[in-house]
C-alpha positions in Angstrom: 174.5 123.8 66.7 172.8 124.1 70.0 171.0 120.9 71.0 168.5 120.8 73.9 170.0 118.7 76.8 168.8 115.3 77.8 167.4 116.6 81.1 166.8 113.2 82.6 170.4 112.0 82.1 171.9 115.3 83.2 169.8 115.6 86.3 170.3 111.9 87.3 174.0 112.4 86.9 174.1 115.6 88.9 172.0 114.2 91.8 173.4 110.6 91.7 169.9 109.2 91.0 168.8 106.6 88.6 167.3 107.9 85.3 164.0 106.2 85.9 163.6 108.1 89.2 164.0 111.5 87.5 161.8 110.5 84.6 158.9 109.4 86.8 159.1 112.6 88.9 159.0 114.8 85.9 156.2 112.8 84.4 154.0 112.8 87.5 154.5 116.5 88.3 153.6 117.3 84.7 150.4 115.4 85.2 149.5 117.5 88.3 150.7 115.3 91.1 151.9 117.2 94.2 155.2 116.6 95.9 153.7 115.4 99.2 151.4 113.0 97.4 154.3 111.6 95.3 156.6 111.2 98.3 154.1 109.4 100.4 151.9 107.4 98.0 154.2 106.8 95.0 157.3 105.4 96.7 157.0 102.3 94.6 157.4 104.2 91.4 160.1 106.7 92.6 162.4 104.3 94.4 161.4 105.9 97.8 162.4 109.5 97.1 161.4 112.0 99.7 160.1 115.6 99.4 163.5 117.2 99.3 164.7 114.8 96.6 161.7 115.6 94.5 162.1 119.4 94.9 165.8 119.1 94.0 164.9 117.3 90.8 162.4 120.0 89.8 164.9 122.7 90.7 167.6 121.1 88.6 165.1 120.9 85.7 164.2 124.5 86.0 167.9 125.6 86.2 168.9 123.5 83.2 166.0 124.7 81.1 166.8 128.3 82.0 170.4 127.8 80.9 169.3 126.2 77.6 166.9 129.1 76.9 169.5 131.7 77.7 171.9 130.1 75.3 169.3 130.0 72.6 168.4 133.6 73.2 172.0 134.7 73.0 172.7 132.7 69.8 169.6 134.0 68.1 170.3 137.6 69.2 173.8 137.6 68.0 172.9 135.8 64.8 170.3 138.4 64.0 173.0 141.0 64.1 175.1 139.0 61.7 177.9 138.7 64.2 177.7 135.0 65.2 181.0 133.2 64.4 181.8 129.5 64.8 184.1 130.4 67.7 181.5 132.5 69.4 178.9 129.8 69.0 181.2 127.2 70.5 181.8 129.5 73.5 178.1 129.9 74.2 177.4 126.2 73.9 180.3 125.5 76.3 178.9 127.8 79.0 178.0 126.0 82.3 176.3 128.9 84.0 173.8 131.6 83.2 176.4 134.2 84.2 178.8 133.0 81.6 176.1 133.3 78.9 175.2 136.7 80.1 178.8 138.0 80.0 179.2 136.8 76.4 175.8 138.2 75.3 176.0 141.4 77.2 177.8 143.5 74.6 175.3 142.5 71.9 172.3 143.5 74.0 173.5 147.0 74.8 171.6 149.7 73.0 174.8 151.7 73.1 177.7 150.1 71.2 180.8 149.2 73.2 184.2 150.6 72.3 185.2 147.1 71.2 182.2 146.8 68.9 182.9 150.2 67.4 186.6 149.3 66.9 185.5 146.1 65.0 183.2 148.1 62.8 186.1 150.4 61.9 188.1 147.4 60.8 190.6 147.2 63.8 190.1 143.4 64.4 193.1 142.5 62.2 195.2 145.0 64.2 194.1 143.3 67.4 195.1 139.9 65.9 198.6 141.2 65.0 199.1 142.6 68.5 198.2 139.1 69.9 201.0 137.8 67.6 203.5 140.2 69.0 203.5 143.2 66.6 204.6 146.5 68.0 203.7 150.0 66.8 206.3 150.0 64.1 205.0 146.9 62.5 201.4 148.0 62.7 202.3 151.4 61.1 203.9 149.6 58.2 201.2 146.9 57.8 198.1 148.9 58.1 198.8 152.0 56.0 195.3 152.0 54.5 193.7 152.3 58.0 196.1 155.1 58.8 194.7 157.1 56.0 191.4 157.2 57.9 192.4 157.0 61.6 195.3 158.0 63.7 197.7 155.4 65.0 196.7 156.1 68.6 193.0 155.5 67.8 193.8 152.3 65.9 195.9 150.8 68.7 193.5 151.9 71.4 190.6 150.3 69.5 192.5 147.1 68.9 193.4 146.9 72.6 189.7 147.4 73.5 188.9 144.4 71.3 191.5 142.2 73.1 190.3 143.4 76.5 186.7 142.5 75.6 187.8 139.1 74.4 189.5 138.4 77.7 186.6 139.7 79.8 184.1 137.4 78.0 186.2 134.3 77.5 184.6 131.5 79.6 187.9 129.6 80.2 189.8 132.7 81.4 186.8 133.5 83.6 186.7 130.1 85.1 190.5 130.1 85.7 190.5 133.5 87.4 187.5 132.7 89.5 189.2 129.5 90.8 192.4 131.5 91.5 190.5 134.1 93.5 188.6 131.5 95.5 191.8 129.6 96.2 194.3 132.4 96.9 192.5 135.7 97.5 190.7 137.0 100.6 187.6 139.1 101.3 188.4 142.2 103.2 186.2 144.4 105.4 187.1 147.8 106.8 184.9 150.1 108.8 184.2 153.4 107.0 185.8 156.6 108.1 184.4 158.5 111.0 183.4 161.3 108.6 181.4 158.8 106.6 179.8 157.2 109.6 178.7 160.6 110.9 176.5 160.9 107.8 174.5 157.8 108.7 170.8 158.0 109.8 170.4 157.8 113.5 168.8 154.3 113.4 171.7 153.0 111.3 174.3 154.7 113.4 173.0 152.7 116.4 174.1 149.5 114.6 177.8 150.5 114.3 178.8 148.7 117.5 177.4 145.4 116.2 180.0 145.4 113.4 183.1 146.0 115.5 184.2 142.4 114.7 184.2 143.3 111.0 185.8 146.7 111.3 189.2 145.2 110.3 188.4 141.8 109.0 189.8 139.5 106.3 189.1 135.8 105.5 189.9 133.2 102.9 186.8 132.0 101.0 187.3 128.4 102.1 186.9 129.3 105.8 184.4 132.2 105.5 181.2 131.2 107.4 177.8 131.8 105.8 176.6 133.9 108.7 179.8 136.1 108.3 178.8 136.7 104.7 175.4 137.9 105.8 176.9 140.1 108.5 179.3 141.7 105.9 176.4 142.3 103.5 174.3 143.9 106.3 177.2 146.1 107.4 177.8 147.2 103.8 174.1 147.9 103.2 173.9 150.0 106.3 176.8 152.1 105.1 179.1 151.0 108.0 181.5 148.7 106.2 183.5 148.7 102.9 183.9 145.3 101.5 186.2 144.2 98.7 188.0 141.1 97.3 191.8 141.7 97.4 193.4 142.1 94.0 196.9 140.5 94.2 199.7 140.9 91.6 200.4 137.1 91.6 196.8 136.3 90.5 197.0 138.9 87.8 200.3 137.5 86.6 198.9 134.0 86.6 195.8 135.1 84.6 198.1 136.9 82.1 200.2 133.8 81.6 197.1 131.7 81.2 195.8 134.0 78.4 199.2 134.0 76.6 199.3 130.2 76.7 195.7 130.1 75.3 196.6 132.3 72.3 199.8 130.3 71.9 202.0 133.4 72.3 205.7 132.8 72.0 208.4 135.0 73.5 208.2 138.2 75.5 204.8 140.0 75.4 204.8 143.5 74.0 203.8 146.6 75.9 200.8 146.9 73.6 199.5 143.4 74.4 200.2 143.7 78.2 198.2 146.9 78.4 195.3 145.3 76.6 195.5 142.2 78.9 195.5 144.5 82.0 192.4 146.4 80.8 190.6 143.1 80.1 191.7 141.7 83.5 190.3 144.7 85.4 186.9 144.4 83.7 186.9 140.6 84.3 188.0 140.9 87.9 185.2 143.4 88.7 182.6 141.2 87.1 183.9 138.2 89.0 184.0 140.1 92.3 180.3 140.8 91.9 179.7 137.2 90.8 181.6 135.7 93.7 179.9 137.9 96.3 176.6 137.0 94.7 177.5 133.3 95.0 178.6 133.7 98.6 175.4 135.5 99.4 173.3 132.7 97.8 175.1 130.0 99.8 174.7 132.1 103.0 171.1 132.7 102.3 170.5 129.0 101.7 172.3 128.2 104.9 170.3 130.7 106.8 167.1 129.4 105.3 168.0 125.8 106.2 168.5 126.9 109.8 165.2 128.8 109.7 163.4 125.8 108.2 164.8 123.5 111.0 163.7 126.0 113.7 160.3 126.5 112.1 159.7 122.8 111.8 160.4 122.3 115.5 158.1 125.2 116.4 155.3 123.9 114.2 155.6 120.5 115.7 154.9 121.8 119.2 152.2 119.7 121.0 148.7 121.2 120.8 147.0 122.0 124.2 143.2 121.9 123.6 140.7 121.2 126.3 140.9 124.1 128.8 139.9 127.7 129.1 142.7 130.1 128.4 143.3 133.7 129.6 145.5 135.2 126.9 147.4 138.5 127.7 149.3 140.7 125.3 151.4 142.9 127.7 152.0 146.6 127.2 152.5 149.9 129.0 151.1 152.8 127.0 148.2 151.0 125.3 147.6 148.7 128.2 147.5 144.9 128.5 145.0 143.4 126.2 143.2 140.3 127.5 141.0 137.6 125.9 139.3 134.6 127.3 139.4 131.6 124.9 137.2 128.5 125.4 138.4 124.9 125.2 138.6 125.1 121.4 140.3 128.5 121.2 137.1 130.5 120.4 137.2 134.0 122.0 134.3 134.6 124.5 135.4 137.8 126.3 137.8 140.7 125.9 139.2 143.2 128.5 142.1 145.5 129.2 144.1 146.6 132.2 146.8 149.2 132.7 149.8 148.4 134.8 150.1 151.8 136.3 146.5 151.5 137.6 147.4 148.6 139.9 144.2 148.4 142.0 141.9 148.5 139.1 144.1 146.0 137.2 143.9 143.6 140.2 140.2 143.9 140.5 139.7 143.2 136.8 142.0 140.2 136.8 140.3 138.8 139.9 136.9 139.1 138.3 138.0 137.3 135.1 139.8 134.5 137.1 136.7 134.0 139.2 134.1 134.1 136.4 135.9 132.0 133.8 138.3 129.9 135.9 141.0 129.5 133.2 143.2 126.5 133.4 146.2 128.3 132.0 147.2 131.9 131.5 149.2 132.6 128.3 151.4 135.7 128.3 153.2 137.2 125.4 156.9 137.9 125.8 156.6 141.6 124.7 157.2 144.9 126.5 155.8 144.8 130.1 155.8 141.0 130.3 157.8 140.8 133.5 155.6 143.4 135.3 152.4 141.7 134.1 153.8 138.3 135.3 154.5 139.8 138.8 150.9 141.1 138.9 149.4 137.7 137.9 151.5 135.7 140.3 150.6 138.0 143.1 146.9 137.1 142.5 146.7 133.4 141.5 148.5 130.1 141.4 147.2 129.4 137.9 150.1 128.3 135.8 151.4 131.0 133.4 153.1 130.1 130.1 155.3 132.6 128.2 154.9 132.4 124.4 156.9 134.1 121.7 154.6 136.8 120.2 156.7 137.5 117.1 154.5 138.2 114.1 151.3 138.5 116.1 151.0 142.2 115.2 151.6 141.3 111.5 148.9 138.7 111.6 146.4 141.0 113.5 146.5 143.6 110.6 146.5 141.0 107.8 143.7 140.1 105.4 143.4 136.7 107.0 142.8 138.2 110.4 140.2 140.6 109.0 138.4 137.6 107.3 138.6 135.5 110.5 137.5 138.3 112.9 135.8 141.1 110.8 134.2 142.7 113.9 137.3 142.9 116.1 140.1 145.4 116.1 143.7 144.5 115.5 144.6 144.5 119.2 142.0 141.9 120.1 143.0 139.8 117.1 146.7 139.9 118.2 145.7 138.8 121.7 143.7 135.8 120.3 146.8 134.9 118.3 149.0 134.8 121.4 146.5 132.6 123.2 146.1 130.2 120.3 149.9 129.8 119.9 149.7 127.9 123.1 146.6 125.9 122.2 147.7 124.9 118.7 150.9 126.5 117.3 150.6 124.9 113.9 147.1 126.0 113.2 147.9 129.6 114.4 151.3 130.1 112.9 150.3 129.1 109.3 148.4 132.4 109.3 151.5 134.4 110.0 154.0 135.4 107.2 156.7 132.9 107.9 159.5 135.5 107.8 157.8 137.3 110.7 157.7 134.3 113.1 161.1 135.1 114.5 163.1 131.9 114.5 165.8 132.8 112.0 168.7 135.2 111.4 169.0 137.9 108.7 165.6 136.9 107.3 165.1 140.5 106.3 168.2 140.4 104.1 167.0 137.4 102.2 164.8 137.9 99.1 161.2 137.6 100.2 160.1 135.4 97.4 163.0 132.9 98.0 162.4 132.9 101.8 158.6 132.4 101.4 159.1 129.6 98.9 161.5 127.6 101.1 159.7 128.2 104.4 156.5 127.3 102.6 157.9 123.9 101.9 158.5 123.4 105.6 154.9 124.4 106.5 153.6 122.1 103.7 155.7 119.2 104.9 154.7 119.6 108.6 151.0 120.0 107.9 151.0 116.9 105.6 153.1 114.9 108.0 150.9 115.6 111.0 147.7 114.8 109.2 144.7 117.2 109.7 141.4 116.5 111.3 139.1 117.8 108.5 136.3 118.6 110.9 138.3 120.9 113.2 140.9 122.4 110.9 140.6 126.0 109.7 140.5 126.8 106.0 144.0 128.3 106.5 145.5 125.0 107.6 143.5 123.1 104.9 145.1 125.4 102.3 148.5 123.8 103.0 147.3 120.3 102.3 148.6 118.7 99.1 146.4 119.6 96.2 144.1 122.0 98.0 144.0 125.7 97.0 142.2 128.5 98.8 139.0 127.9 97.0 138.9 124.2 97.7 139.9 124.8 101.4 137.0 127.1 101.9 134.7 124.7 100.2 135.8 121.9 102.5 135.5 124.1 105.5 132.0 125.3 104.6 130.6 121.8 104.2 131.7 120.4 107.6 131.2 118.1 109.4 132.1 115.0 107.5 131.2 111.5 108.6 133.9 109.8 106.3 136.6 110.6 103.7 134.1 109.5 101.1 132.0 112.6 102.0 134.9 114.7 100.6 134.6 113.0 97.3 131.2 114.7 96.8 132.6 118.2 96.9 136.1 117.8 95.4 137.3 117.1 91.9 138.7 113.6 91.3 142.3 115.0 91.1 142.0 117.1 94.2 140.4 114.2 96.1 143.2 111.9 95.0 146.0 114.3 96.0 144.6 115.5 99.4 142.4 112.8 101.0 145.3 110.8 102.4 146.4 113.8 104.4 142.9 114.5 105.8 141.7 112.6 108.9 138.1 111.9 109.9 138.3 110.4 113.4 134.5 110.2 113.6 134.3 107.9 110.7 133.0 104.3 111.0 135.9 103.3 108.8 139.0 103.3 111.0 141.3 103.7 108.1 139.8 107.2 107.6 141.8 108.2 110.7 145.2 107.1 109.2 147.7 108.2 106.6 146.6 105.2 104.4 145.1 106.4 101.1 141.6 105.2 100.2 143.2 103.6 97.0 145.1 101.4 99.4 142.2 100.4 101.7 141.6 97.0 100.1 145.3 96.1 100.3 145.5 97.4 103.9 142.5 95.2 105.0 144.1 92.2 103.3 147.5 92.8 104.9 146.0 93.5 108.4 144.2 90.1 108.1 147.5 88.4 107.5 150.0 90.6 109.4 150.6 88.0 112.2 151.5 85.3 109.8 155.1 86.4 109.2 157.4 89.3 108.3 156.3 91.8 105.6 158.7 90.2 103.1 157.3 86.7 103.9 153.7 87.9 103.6 154.4 89.7 100.3 156.0 86.6 98.8 153.1 84.3 99.9 150.3 86.6 98.9 151.8 88.7 96.2 149.3 87.7 93.5 146.3 88.6 95.6 147.9 91.8 96.8 148.8 92.9 93.2 145.1 92.5 92.3 144.1 94.8 95.1 146.9 97.3 94.5 148.9 96.7 91.4 152.0 98.6 92.6 152.2 96.9 96.0 155.7 96.3 97.3 157.4 95.8 100.6 157.5 99.7 100.8 153.7 99.8 100.6 153.2 97.3 103.3 155.7 98.9 105.6 153.9 102.2 105.1 150.5 100.6 105.9 151.8 98.9 109.0 153.4 102.1 110.3 150.3 104.2 109.5 147.9 101.7 111.2 150.0 101.6 114.3 149.7 105.4 114.7 145.9 105.5 114.7 144.8 108.1 117.3 148.4 109.1 118.1 149.5 112.8 117.9 152.7 113.3 115.9 153.4 116.5 117.9 154.6 115.4 121.3 157.0 118.0 122.5 156.2 121.4 124.0 158.2 124.5 123.3 156.2 126.7 125.7 158.1 128.2 128.6 156.5 127.7 132.0 156.9 130.9 134.0 159.0 130.5 137.1 157.8 131.9 140.4 158.6 135.6 140.7 161.8 135.8 138.7 164.0 138.4 140.1 166.4 139.5 137.3 168.9 140.7 139.8 169.2 137.1 141.1 170.6 135.9 137.8 174.3 136.8 137.9 177.5 135.5 136.3 177.9 131.9 137.5 174.2 131.3 137.9 172.9 127.9 136.6 169.4 128.3 135.3 166.9 126.5 133.1 165.7 127.9 129.8 164.0 127.2 126.5 165.8 127.3 123.1 164.2 130.1 121.1 166.4 130.2 118.0 169.2 128.0 116.6 171.6 129.7 114.3 174.9 128.8 112.6 177.1 130.1 115.5 175.0 128.9 118.4 171.6 129.1 120.0 169.6 131.8 121.8 168.0 130.6 125.0 165.2 132.3 127.0 166.1 132.2 130.7 163.4 134.6 131.8 165.2 137.9 131.2 164.2 140.6 128.7 166.9 139.4 126.3 167.7 135.9 125.3 171.2 134.6 126.1 173.6 133.2 123.5 175.1 129.7 123.9 178.0 129.9 121.4 178.6 126.7 119.4 181.8 126.2 121.3 179.8 126.1 124.6 177.1 123.6 123.6 179.0 120.4 124.4 182.3 118.9 125.4 183.1 117.9 121.9 183.5 119.6 118.5 180.2 120.7 117.0 180.1 122.2 113.5 176.3 122.6 113.4 174.3 123.6 116.5 171.2 122.2 114.9 172.7 118.7 115.4 172.4 119.1 119.1 169.6 121.6 119.8 166.2 122.5 118.4 163.7 125.2 119.0 161.5 124.5 122.1 164.1 122.3 123.8 164.5 122.8 127.5 168.1 123.1 128.7 170.2 123.9 131.7 172.7 126.7 131.2 175.3 128.6 133.1 175.6 132.4 132.8 179.2 133.1 131.9 179.0 136.8 131.2 176.5 139.7 131.2 177.7 142.9 129.6 175.9 145.7 127.8 172.7 143.8 127.6 174.4 140.8 126.0 174.1 137.5 127.9 176.6 134.7 127.2 175.6 131.2 128.3 177.2 127.8 128.4 175.8 124.3 128.5 179.2 122.8 128.6 179.9 124.6 131.9 176.8 123.0 133.5 178.2 119.5 132.7 181.5 120.4 134.2 180.0 121.7 137.5 
């Protein structure tokens, strides 16, 4: 009988957590508490679990529930057909993965009966059992004379072998054994398709062929296969450039055959009839496992790519805001011209214009007029087509500092519903230019409006399921927004929408009732639950209550005031011991964790969490021809990936610092040493076919 698992015990065991931690997380989330709220304000209950711990608990719960429901569905479905045996029930209950359940249940879900099912209906199961005991054709002919009156010997034997093959292909233990053997001893093999096949590719796909030369004759064991290599193999296969397979060795087939014979307690030499049945079952099982293993590899690779993407995105979103000066934003371009926008000190557009690079005199006049009239403190230039020529033009006219920003996703934003709501009277070109300028002013506020997969700080993001990518990257945006703390009187509704507990409707409601004189003002327009979940992440610097400009939750204010009165009388532990009774009255769950949080939050009043800048300051008149092999130049890290980092050194293409060239020591993960926005010194070690290879290690050695 299938019994629903004890999820709390299973999850705590799987994640090495205490059962009470899992129980409290499941309980609070069921009551509507958000992950950021629990992680920050319920540390005392959870044992100090962070956001990732909480998400993993919820993911494990969903996974285990799905497995239980799949087993229940399979059992019910097979039972309704009158085909559920004790042995089959035991196999389903023993399954550890959804795939195992699906493989057992698959024959019973098919509208069209399998050969094995038809053979069983014809009464060939006893024949299959005899073959598994070593009977040959002669014995079968003598023992099953009644069957031979209705069917030919060939049909009976073929059907019996189909039954055995089906048993093998759906047997969880055999499946697990073969999968382990493949992962341990086999290799994944990649070959470039024939020239005849490559000639049939679409022109845009054919242009990608050279990128896969490394995989044109490639093989690797699974233990050493890198996640980015998996994604590259997948991409090459999808484009029709590569053929990918898992090698099928005789030794693995022999080992699986012997495993099956041991399992059925076979004695002696296997008959030809049994060996043929095993071979057929093995072929079906191998193909199924090949698909499963490649799916598993892809999932691991996707998770690795997403982790890298999340790290890069976090660094980008944590870029320091630059409010307080007039900005001239420029979206460079040839055919459609360079779009320009003047943004005031708060990022509000006050003027738009356009110049064409081929009309140099008119372009200079227009730029001089804008510079004279608005006196921008900074010029912000997108890094798109025409950026170098536009920079030359600007630097020939003014000493105003120019910053180059990554414009990835600006065009996606400009045509989005959000952009249309924000600037209904502007065209998409002007919206995109505003976005470029605002990326310098406040990257976090601007980039939350852009689909995260379009921001351009990842690898193979277009090969990752959109829903999965958006969910995981959404966690990063949520974490950063809630970590930074948002000024409720200056934040857009799009930023507010990422605050814990606030949906689009609540965000617009908050935005439309600005300004607020205190956090208490929010209580008048929000439900009790939304106020509880969100208010600690919203700041009101203008409030007479200084705690309204901290991460401290209003529920903790009384405790905070009491602690602050006594904070100079000893350590947190000493204060808690001395005043525990009074503190528990003010905040029943008060512990040392609570006081540590209050002390840290109070010390950060008025301090900006985002302190680093990822903007690249344009150098004076960069001459691309001056950057040659051996040059040592400065740059900004634009992307960190599994095999290295891409660095913007002022040329049209970013250069690659391979992981082996980052430092004079072994590095397994480039993200341990570098992050997006970091300024670095690099040496150009090669420049071929538009590809730039850089080294940080070589700079140290100079």
